[in-house]
MIDOSE-1310 file (N, C-alpha, C; in nm, 2 decimals, decimal comma, always signed):
residues 114
mcqq	+0,06/-0,12/+3,23/-0,02/-0,02/+3,28/+0,00/+0,06/+3,40; +0,00/+0,20/+3,43/+0,01/+0,27/+3,53/+0,01/+0,25/+3,61; +0,09/+0,26/+3,76/+0,00/+0,20/+3,88/-0,08/+0,28/+3,89; -0,10/+0,43/+3,90/-0,17/+0,50/+3,97/-0,20/+0,61/+3,81
hceh	-0,37/+0,61/+3,81/-0,37/+0,69/+3,68/-0,37/+0,86/+3,71; -0,29/+0,92/+3,57/-0,28/+1,03/+3,58/-0,27/+1,04/+3,43; -0,29/+1,21/+3,41/-0,34/+1,21/+3,28/-0,24/+1,32/+3,28; -0,21/+1,40/+3,16/-0,10/+1,52/+3,12/-0,19/+1,58/+3,03
advi	-0,27/+1,69/+3,08/-0,32/+1,78/+2,98/-0,24/+1,87/+2,91; -0,12/+1,86/+2,89/-0,07/+1,94/+2,78/+0,00/+1,87/+2,68; +0,06/+1,74/+2,69/+0,10/+1,62/+2,64/-0,05/+1,61/+2,54; -0,16/+1,57/+2,61/-0,24/+1,53/+2,54/-0,30/+1,67/+2,45
arvr	-0,29/+1,75/+2,46/-0,36/+1,87/+2,39/-0,22/+1,86/+2,28; -0,09/+1,84/+2,29/+0,00/+1,84/+2,20/-0,02/+1,76/+2,10; -0,05/+1,66/+2,16/-0,04/+1,56/+2,05/-0,20/+1,49/+2,01; -0,31/+1,56/+2,04/-0,41/+1,57/+1,98/-0,42/+1,66/+1,83
arma	-0,37/+1,77/+1,90/-0,30/+1,86/+1,76/-0,27/+1,84/+1,66; -0,11/+1,74/+1,69/-0,08/+1,69/+1,58/-0,10/+1,57/+1,49; -0,23/+1,53/+1,52/-0,28/+1,41/+1,48/-0,38/+1,40/+1,34; -0,37/+1,34/+1,29/-0,40/+1,37/+1,13/-0,59/+1,35/+1,21
pded	-0,68/+1,36/+1,09/-0,80/+1,39/+1,10/-0,86/+1,21/+1,08; -0,97/+1,20/+1,12/-1,00/+1,05/+1,18/-1,05/+0,99/+0,99; -1,10/+1,09/+0,88/-1,09/+0,99/+0,76/-0,96/+0,99/+0,74; -0,84/+1,07/+0,74/-0,71/+0,98/+0,69/-0,70/+0,88/+0,75
mtel	-0,67/+0,85/+0,87/-0,69/+0,72/+0,88/-0,74/+0,60/+0,86; -0,87/+0,62/+0,86/-0,93/+0,56/+0,79/-0,91/+0,52/+0,66; -0,87/+0,60/+0,61/-0,76/+0,54/+0,39/-0,65/+0,49/+0,46; -0,51/+0,53/+0,53/-0,49/+0,49/+0,61/-0,48/+0,32/+0,65
aatf	-0,58/+0,28/+0,71/-0,59/+0,17/+0,75/-0,63/+0,03/+0,68; -0,71/+0,14/+0,57/-0,77/+0,07/+0,45/-0,63/+0,00/+0,38; -0,57/+0,12/+0,33/-0,47/+0,07/+0,24/-0,32/+0,00/+0,34; -0,32/-0,03/+0,46/-0,26/-0,14/+0,54/-0,34/-0,26/+0,49
rllg	-0,44/-0,28/+0,50/-0,51/-0,40/+0,53/-0,50/-0,45/+0,33; -0,50/-0,39/+0,24/-0,46/-0,41/+0,13/-0,27/-0,46/+0,14; -0,21/-0,36/+0,19/-0,08/-0,47/+0,22/-0,03/-0,58/+0,32; -0,14/-0,61/+0,36/-0,17/-0,77/+0,39/-0,24/-0,84/+0,34
drtg	-0,25/-0,84/+0,22/-0,28/-0,93/+0,11/-0,14/-0,98/+0,03; -0,12/-1,12/+0,07/+0,07/-1,09/-0,06/+0,03/-1,13/-0,17; -0,06/-1,09/-0,23/-0,06/-1,07/-0,40/-0,03/-0,96/-0,43; -0,13/-0,87/-0,34/-0,14/-0,71/-0,37/+0,04/-0,68/-0,32
vril	+0,09/-0,73/-0,27/+0,19/-0,70/-0,20/+0,32/-0,77/-0,32; +0,25/-0,90/-0,38/+0,37/-0,93/-0,47/+0,39/-0,81/-0,59; +0,28/-0,82/-0,62/+0,24/-0,66/-0,74/+0,28/-0,54/-0,73; +0,30/-0,50/-0,61/+0,37/-0,38/-0,55/+0,53/-0,41/-0,56
eala	+0,55/-0,52/-0,55/+0,72/-0,55/-0,61/+0,74/-0,56/-0,70; +0,65/-0,59/-0,85/+0,68/-0,62/-0,95/+0,69/-0,53/-1,00; +0,60/-0,40/-0,98/+0,58/-0,26/-1,04/+0,64/-0,18/-0,95; +0,74/-0,20/-0,85/+0,84/-0,07/-0,84/+0,93/-0,10/-0,95
gdel	+0,96/-0,24/-1,02/+1,12/-0,21/-1,09/+1,04/-0,14/-1,22; +0,93/-0,20/-1,31/+0,92/-0,21/-1,37/+0,74/-0,18/-1,42; +0,66/-0,09/-1,56/+0,55/-0,11/-1,55/+0,48/-0,21/-1,66; +0,41/-0,32/-1,61/+0,37/-0,40/-1,63/+0,17/-0,44/-1,70
cvcd	+0,18/-0,52/-1,82/+0,09/-0,51/-1,82/-0,03/-0,64/-1,73; -0,12/-0,69/-1,72/-0,16/-0,78/-1,66/-0,12/-0,97/-1,70; -0,08/-0,98/-1,83/-0,04/-1,04/-1,85/+0,06/-1,11/-1,80; +0,15/-0,98/-1,79/+0,33/-0,99/-1,77/+0,28/-0,99/-1,62
laav	+0,21/-0,96/-1,51/+0,19/-0,95/-1,41/+0,16/-1,11/-1,34; +0,05/-1,14/-1,41/+0,01/-1,30/-1,38/+0,11/-1,36/-1,39; +0,21/-1,42/-1,48/+0,32/-1,48/-1,52/+0,43/-1,46/-1,38; +0,43/-1,30/-1,34/+0,53/-1,26/-1,22/+0,49/-1,35/-1,10
vghs	+0,33/-1,31/-1,09/+0,32/-1,35/-0,98/+0,27/-1,48/-0,90; +0,27/-1,54/-1,06/+0,17/-1,70/-1,04/+0,08/-1,68/-0,98; -0,03/-1,58/-1,12/-0,19/-1,59/-1,04/-0,22/-1,58/-1,17; -0,40/-1,66/-1,20/-0,45/-1,59/-1,33/-0,50/-1,46/-1,37
qsav	-0,48/-1,42/-1,45/-0,53/-1,29/-1,49/-0,64/-1,26/-1,39; -0,78/-1,30/-1,41/-0,85/-1,30/-1,31/-0,82/-1,23/-1,18; -0,73/-1,30/-1,13/-0,71/-1,25/-0,99/-0,62/-1,20/-0,93; -0,52/-1,13/-1,06/-0,45/-1,02/-1,03/-0,50/-0,89/-1,10
shql	-0,64/-0,90/-1,16/-0,69/-0,81/-1,22/-0,76/-0,79/-1,11; -0,80/-0,88/-1,03/-0,90/-0,80/-0,93/-0,80/-0,75/-0,82; -0,69/-0,77/-0,76/-0,59/-0,72/-0,69/-0,58/-0,57/-0,76; -0,54/-0,60/-0,86/-0,56/-0,42/-0,96/-0,62/-0,32/-0,92
rllr	-0,75/-0,36/-0,94/-0,88/-0,26/-0,91/-0,86/-0,22/-0,74; -0,81/-0,33/-0,72/-0,81/-0,26/-0,49/-0,73/-0,20/-0,53; -0,66/-0,26/-0,58/-0,50/-0,08/-0,55/-0,54/+0,00/-0,65; -0,58/+0,02/-0,71/-0,60/+0,12/-0,81/-0,71/+0,20/-0,71
aakl	-0,80/+0,15/-0,69/-0,88/+0,23/-0,56/-0,84/+0,30/-0,45; -0,72/+0,21/-0,43/-0,67/+0,27/-0,27/-0,57/+0,38/-0,34; -0,56/+0,38/-0,43/-0,47/+0,48/-0,56/-0,28/+0,47/-0,49; -0,26/+0,32/-0,54/-0,14/+0,24/-0,48/-0,07/+0,19/-0,65
vrvr	-0,16/+0,22/-0,71/-0,12/+0,20/-0,89/-0,24/+0,21/-0,98; -0,13/+0,27/-1,09/-0,25/+0,35/-1,23/-0,21/+0,25/-1,36; -0,34/+0,30/-1,43/-0,32/+0,21/-1,51/-0,27/+0,33/-1,65; -0,23/+0,28/-1,76/-0,21/+0,38/-1,90/-0,22/+0,29/-1,99
rdgk	-0,39/+0,32/-2,05/-0,39/+0,21/-2,18/-0,33/+0,27/-2,33; -0,27/+0,15/-2,38/-0,21/+0,15/-2,48/-0,29/+0,03/-2,60; -0,37/+0,13/-2,63/-0,49/+0,06/-2,74/-0,53/-0,01/-2,67; -0,52/-0,16/-2,71/-0,61/-0,29/-2,66/-0,56/-0,33/-2,49
nafy	-0,40/-0,24/-2,49/-0,40/-0,35/-2,35/-0,33/-0,20/-2,25; -0,32/-0,24/-2,13/-0,32/-0,12/-1,98/-0,22/-0,21/-1,95; -0,13/-0,11/-1,94/-0,01/-0,12/-1,85/+0,00/-0,06/-1,64; +0,03/-0,12/-1,62/+0,01/-0,08/-1,49/+0,14/+0,00/-1,39
sldd	+0,14/+0,06/-1,31/+0,27/+0,08/-1,25/+0,23/+0,14/-1,13; +0,35/+0,13/-1,01/+0,28/+0,27/-0,88/+0,24/+0,37/-0,93; +0,16/+0,38/-0,88/+0,10/+0,55/-0,85/+0,19/+0,68/-0,87; +0,31/+0,65/-0,77/+0,42/+0,73/-0,71/+0,48/+0,74/-0,67
dhvr	+0,63/+0,81/-0,63/+0,73/+0,75/-0,54/+0,69/+0,75/-0,40; +0,57/+0,83/-0,35/+0,53/+0,79/-0,25/+0,47/+0,62/-0,18; +0,46/+0,54/-0,28/+0,37/+0,44/-0,28/+0,54/+0,35/-0,30; +0,62/+0,38/-0,38/+0,79/+0,26/-0,42/+0,78/+0,30/-0,24
hlfr	+0,83/+0,45/-0,21/+0,92/+0,43/-0,07/+0,87/+0,41/+0,04; +0,72/+0,40/+0,07/+0,63/+0,27/+0,14/+0,68/+0,20/+0,17; +0,65/+0,08/-0,02/+0,70/-0,05/-0,06/+0,82/-0,06/+0,00; +0,94/-0,01/-0,01/+1,09/-0,03/-0,01/+1,11/-0,03/+0,13
qald	+1,06/+0,08/+0,27/+1,01/+0,06/+0,38/+1,00/-0,05/+0,49; +0,91/-0,05/+0,41/+0,81/-0,18/+0,47/+0,88/-0,33/+0,47; +1,01/-0,34/+0,35/+1,03/-0,44/+0,32/+1,17/-0,46/+0,36; +1,22/-0,35/+0,38/+1,34/-0,32/+0,43/+1,34/-0,36/+0,59
hvqe	+1,20/-0,34/+0,64/+1,18/-0,33/+0,82/+1,22/-0,45/+0,84; +1,13/-0,53/+0,73/+1,06/-0,67/+0,82/+1,23/-0,79/+0,79; +1,30/-0,71/+0,65/+1,46/-0,74/+0,62/+1,55/-0,77/+0,77; +1,49/-0,61/+0,78/+1,61/-0,59/+0,89/+1,61/-0,62/+1,03
sr	+1,47/-0,68/+1,01/+1,42/-0,76/+1,14/+1,49/-0,87/+1,19; +1,53/-0,92/+1,07/+1,55/-1,10/+1,10/+1,66/-1,07/+1,16
């Protein structure tokens, strides 16, 4: 804590002007909550390299298809993954390169912090 209360109005105004709107921060917080789930993060890791169907994802992450489908619904709602239908099969991939970069940077941070 500051030993003496002081506010620097010019700094406060500058910082507030560059901050994102509250609704963006709400969505960002929701995204980070999803990234707090180990299964969801494993799914993102698997999809970082390949497009996979639910059956393959379930085998890769070691969970039931039901559990994986639930995580995929959450990840789709957050626009982290997308689905491509081919007949009766649904194939999932990361939504875009932003998600790939976000995942890679977060993993690099964890691995370099050790």
